[in-house]
C-alpha positions as CSV (number, residue, x, y, z in Angstrom):
1,M,86.2,105.5,94.5
2,N,84.6,102.1,94.6
3,K,84.3,99.4,91.9
4,S,81.0,100.6,90.5
5,E,82.4,104.1,90.3
6,L,85.4,102.8,88.4
7,V,83.4,100.9,85.9
8,D,81.1,104.1,85.2
9,T,84.2,106.2,84.9
10,L,85.8,103.6,82.5
11,A,82.8,103.3,80.4
12,K,82.5,107.1,80.1
13,T,86.2,107.7,79.3
14,T,86.5,104.9,76.7
15,G,82.9,104.9,75.3
16,M,82.5,101.1,76.3
17,T,79.2,99.9,77.6
18,K,79.0,99.5,81.3
19,A,78.8,95.9,80.9
20,D,82.1,95.8,78.8
21,A,83.8,98.1,81.5
22,G,82.7,95.7,84.3
23,A,84.0,92.8,82.4
24,A,87.2,94.7,81.8
25,V,87.7,95.6,85.6
26,D,86.8,91.9,86.7
27,A,89.3,90.6,84.2
28,L,92.1,92.6,85.6
29,F,91.3,92.8,89.3
30,A,89.1,89.8,90.3
31,P,91.0,88.3,93.4
32,K,90.8,84.5,92.4
33,N,91.1,84.4,88.6
34,G,91.9,88.0,87.6
35,I,94.9,88.6,85.3
36,I,96.8,90.3,88.2
37,A,96.0,87.6,90.8
38,K,96.9,84.7,88.2
39,A,100.3,86.3,87.6
40,L,101.1,86.9,91.2
41,K,100.1,83.4,92.2
42,K,102.7,82.1,89.4
43,G,105.4,84.4,91.0
44,N,105.6,86.8,88.1
45,R,105.5,90.6,88.5
46,I,103.4,92.8,86.5
47,Q,105.1,96.3,85.5
48,I,103.0,99.0,83.9
49,T,105.4,101.8,83.0
50,G,104.6,105.0,84.5
51,F,101.8,103.5,86.7
52,G,103.6,101.0,89.0
53,T,104.4,97.5,89.7
54,F,102.6,94.5,91.2
55,E,104.7,91.8,92.8
56,T,104.8,89.3,95.7
57,K,106.9,89.8,98.8
58,K,108.1,86.8,100.9
59,R,107.6,87.4,104.6
60,K,110.0,85.4,106.7
61,A,108.8,83.2,109.7
62,R,108.8,85.2,112.9
63,T,107.8,85.3,116.7
64,G,105.0,87.6,117.5
65,R,102.8,88.3,120.5
66,N,99.1,87.5,121.3
67,P,97.9,91.1,122.3
68,R,95.4,89.7,124.7
69,T,97.5,87.3,126.7
70,G,101.0,88.5,126.0
71,E,101.9,84.8,125.0
72,K,104.6,84.4,122.2
73,I,103.3,82.8,119.1
74,K,105.1,81.5,115.9
75,I,104.1,83.3,112.6
76,A,104.6,81.2,109.7
77,A,106.3,82.4,106.5
78,S,104.2,83.7,103.8
79,K,103.9,85.5,100.6
80,A,101.9,88.7,100.2
81,P,100.9,90.9,97.2
82,A,102.4,94.3,97.1
83,F,102.3,97.4,94.8
84,R,105.0,99.8,94.2
85,P,104.0,103.1,92.3
86,G,105.8,104.2,89.4
87,K,107.4,107.6,88.7
88,G,104.4,108.8,86.6
89,L,101.9,108.0,89.2
90,K,103.9,109.5,92.0
91,E,104.2,112.9,90.1
92,A,100.5,112.7,89.1
93,V,99.4,112.7,92.8
94,K,101.8,115.3,94.0
């Protein structure tokens, strides 16, 4: 399912207009200024009971290899977004 299909399904399920459903999806999932992205940038986690948890994971600095040359390279420490599904979502998918 892509974004437009998600918007269509949300509009049909809730009775919202497609424009309102699109605005709701954007408000949650926009990569730069969406609610989830803003919370993760601040270091907060978002827990939706039964669905899952969005959080940031810290990656330590490490040494890697350039696959072309085999040369060792330093990979800097970083933060990455992560999602951990909740019990309800896991059971629904089974």
